[in-house]
C-alpha positions as a Markdown table, in Angstrom:
| # | Residue | x | y | z |
|---|---|---|---|---|
| 1 | Unk | 85.6 | -48.5 | -27.7 |
| 2 | Unk | 86.1 | -51.8 | -25.8 |
| 3 | Unk | 88.5 | -50.2 | -23.4 |
| 4 | Unk | 86.1 | -47.3 | -22.7 |
| 5 | Unk | 83.2 | -49.6 | -22.0 |
| 6 | Unk | 85.3 | -51.7 | -19.7 |
| 7 | Unk | 86.7 | -48.6 | -17.9 |
| 8 | Unk | 83.1 | -47.4 | -17.4 |
| 9 | Unk | 81.9 | -50.7 | -16.0 |
| 10 | Unk | 84.8 | -51.0 | -13.5 |
| 11 | Unk | 84.3 | -47.3 | -12.5 |
| 12 | Unk | 80.7 | -48.0 | -11.7 |
| 13 | Unk | 81.8 | -51.1 | -9.7 |
| 14 | Unk | 84.4 | -49.0 | -7.9 |
| 15 | Unk | 81.8 | -46.4 | -6.9 |
| 16 | Unk | 79.9 | -49.1 | -5.0 |
| 17 | Unk | 82.7 | -49.5 | -2.5 |
| 18 | Unk | 84.2 | -47.1 | 0.1 |
| 19 | Unk | 86.6 | -45.3 | 0.0 |
| 20 | Unk | 85.9 | -43.9 | -3.5 |
| 21 | Unk | 89.6 | -44.2 | -4.4 |
| 22 | Unk | 88.8 | -47.8 | -5.3 |
| 23 | Unk | 87.0 | -46.5 | -8.4 |
| 24 | Unk | 90.3 | -45.5 | -10.0 |
| 25 | Unk | 91.9 | -48.8 | -9.1 |
| 26 | Unk | 89.0 | -50.8 | -10.4 |
| 27 | Unk | 88.8 | -48.6 | -13.5 |
| 28 | Unk | 92.4 | -48.6 | -14.7 |
| 29 | Unk | 94.1 | -51.9 | -14.3 |
| 30 | Unk | 91.5 | -54.4 | -15.5 |
| 31 | Unk | 90.5 | -52.3 | -18.5 |
| 32 | Unk | 94.1 | -51.8 | -19.6 |
| 33 | Unk | 94.7 | -55.5 | -19.2 |
| 34 | Unk | 91.6 | -56.6 | -21.2 |
| 35 | Unk | 92.3 | -54.1 | -23.9 |
| 36 | Unk | 95.9 | -55.2 | -24.2 |
| 37 | Unk | 94.8 | -58.8 | -24.4 |
| 38 | Unk | 92.2 | -58.1 | -27.0 |
| 39 | Unk | 94.9 | -56.3 | -29.2 |
| 40 | Unk | 97.3 | -59.2 | -28.5 |
| 41 | Unk | 94.8 | -61.8 | -29.7 |
| 42 | Unk | 94.1 | -59.8 | -32.9 |
| 43 | Unk | 97.8 | -59.4 | -33.6 |
| 44 | Unk | 99.6 | -62.5 | -32.3 |
| 45 | Unk | 96.9 | -65.1 | -31.7 |
| 46 | Unk | 95.2 | -66.8 | -28.8 |
| 47 | Unk | 98.2 | -68.9 | -27.6 |
| 48 | Unk | 100.4 | -65.9 | -27.2 |
| 49 | Unk | 97.7 | -63.9 | -25.4 |
| 50 | Unk | 97.1 | -66.8 | -23.1 |
| 51 | Unk | 100.8 | -66.7 | -22.1 |
| 52 | Unk | 100.5 | -63.0 | -21.5 |
| 53 | Unk | 97.4 | -63.4 | -19.4 |
| 54 | Unk | 99.1 | -66.0 | -17.2 |
| 55 | Unk | 102.0 | -63.6 | -16.8 |
| 56 | Unk | 99.5 | -60.9 | -15.7 |
| 57 | Unk | 98.0 | -63.2 | -13.1 |
| 58 | Unk | 101.5 | -64.0 | -11.7 |
| 59 | Unk | 102.3 | -60.3 | -11.6 |
| 60 | Unk | 99.1 | -59.5 | -9.8 |
| 61 | Unk | 99.7 | -62.2 | -7.1 |
| 62 | Unk | 103.2 | -60.9 | -6.6 |
| 63 | Unk | 101.9 | -57.3 | -6.3 |
| 64 | Unk | 99.3 | -58.4 | -3.8 |
| 65 | Unk | 102.0 | -60.0 | -1.7 |
| 66 | Unk | 104.1 | -56.9 | -1.9 |
| 67 | Unk | 101.2 | -54.7 | -0.8 |
| 68 | Unk | 100.5 | -56.9 | 2.2 |
| 69 | Unk | 104.2 | -56.9 | 3.2 |
| 70 | Unk | 104.4 | -53.1 | 3.0 |
| 71 | Unk | 101.2 | -52.7 | 5.0 |
| 72 | Unk | 102.3 | -55.2 | 7.6 |
| 73 | Unk | 105.7 | -53.5 | 8.0 |
| 74 | Unk | 104.2 | -50.0 | 8.3 |
| 75 | Unk | 101.5 | -50.9 | 10.7 |
| 76 | Unk | 103.0 | -53.6 | 12.9 |
| 77 | Unk | 106.8 | -53.3 | 12.3 |
| 78 | Unk | 106.9 | -49.5 | 12.8 |
| 79 | Unk | 109.7 | -49.2 | 10.2 |
| 80 | Unk | 110.2 | -46.3 | 7.8 |
| 81 | Unk | 108.4 | -46.1 | 4.5 |
| 82 | Unk | 111.7 | -46.5 | 2.6 |
| 83 | Unk | 112.7 | -49.6 | 4.5 |
| 84 | Unk | 109.3 | -51.1 | 4.2 |
| 85 | Unk | 109.1 | -50.6 | 0.4 |
| 86 | Unk | 112.7 | -51.7 | -0.3 |
| 87 | Unk | 112.5 | -54.8 | 1.7 |
| 88 | Unk | 109.1 | -55.6 | 0.3 |
| 89 | Unk | 110.4 | -55.1 | -3.2 |
| 90 | Unk | 112.9 | -57.9 | -2.5 |
| 91 | Unk | 110.0 | -60.1 | -1.3 |
| 92 | Unk | 108.0 | -59.2 | -4.5 |
| 93 | Unk | 110.9 | -60.3 | -6.7 |
| 94 | Unk | 111.2 | -63.6 | -4.9 |
| 95 | Unk | 107.5 | -64.3 | -5.2 |
| 96 | Unk | 107.4 | -63.2 | -8.8 |
| 97 | Unk | 110.4 | -65.3 | -9.8 |
| 98 | Unk | 109.2 | -68.3 | -7.8 |
| 99 | Unk | 105.7 | -68.2 | -9.4 |
| 100 | Unk | 107.3 | -67.8 | -12.8 |
| 101 | Unk | 109.6 | -70.8 | -12.2 |
| 102 | Unk | 106.7 | -73.0 | -11.0 |
| 103 | Unk | 104.0 | -71.9 | -13.5 |
| 104 | Unk | 105.4 | -70.1 | -16.5 |
| 105 | Unk | 108.8 | -71.7 | -17.2 |
């Protein structure tokens, strides 16, 4: 029930923006994360859920960096999609491991 309410709220938020494809993005990821954290608190406690939430934030930052790199390479670098995604995956891994080393270790 909690997940459904959150999905609906984010879907409404997503419908306010253009293009409408943001509705799926806003509806899926945050609601799954919140539902997962809610279940984690119930099963393993707040401290474990807190560590999981920090890991989600680090993953989101690394994914954002990856997305920016792919977009930059495709728009400005004029490279193939395969080359852009493979090289950006390496950049994502460096950012994710770097943030983990600094904040989560």
